[in-house]
N, C-alpha and C positions, 0 to 999 in steps of 0.2 A: 190336403195339406201338400205343399210343394216339395220336392226332395232336393236337398242342398246340391250345389253343384259339385261334381266329381271330375278329378283329374285322372286320366287313365294313362297308362305307361304305352309307350311307344310300340313295345311287343305285343300288348294287348290289341292296340288299333290295326297293326298289321295283320294280327292274326283275324280279326273280323273282316277288314277288307279283303283280304284274301278268301275268305269263305264266301264274301259277297261276288267276288269275280268268278269264282268256280261256278257258281248259278245253280247249284244242288237245291238250294233251298231259296224262299224268297225273302223279301226284307223283313216282312212281318215275322216269318218264322225265326230268322238270324235275331231280329231284335228281342224276340221272346227268350231264345237260348242264350244270348249275352247280356241281357237287361240293359239293352241300350235303345235310344229312339231310332226309328228306321230312318229318319233324315240323316242323323249322325252317321248312320253305317253308310248311306250313299255318299256323304261329303268325304268321309275317309276313303271310298272306293275312288273317287274321282283324283283324291291327292296323290293315291297310290299310282295310278294310271298316268298322272301328269308327270310324276317324278321317276317313273320307271326308266326312263330314257338316260337319266343320270347314272344308273347302276351299270349300263353297259357303255359308259365312256363318252355320252353326248354331252354338250354344253348346255347348261341351264340359261334361259333368257337374262335372268337376274345377274348372272356372271358377265354376259356378254354385252349387257347394258351399262356396266359399272362406269362411272364418270372419270374423267382424268382429272386429278386433284390438281395437278400443276397447271392446267388451263383455266381451270375455275379460279384458283386463287389469283392468276395474272388478271382474270376478268374482274375480280373484285377489287384489285388495286387500280386498274383502269378507270372502275366506275367512282371509287371514293377519292381518287387523286384530284378531280375537279372540285368536289366538295371542300377539300382541305385548302386549296388554293383561294377560293372565293371567300372563305371563314376568316382570312388574314386581313 
């Protein structure tokens, strides 16, 4: 029988990921201890390591790649203007 999907709190995820980073126990041991699949622990560990730079003032890639809305709106206007002129 399959277990229903669980939503884990952020604090729990952090606790498990930090334990995985410490390396004192294997993923299988941590999975048994926290009752979480080893693949999930590995994913949380990767997420923690990837976002650790933000804690110390680094800029995330998502923030750096944010599009300029004014430019995009201007481009939409340029693209729709010929359509509106030919429809009349």
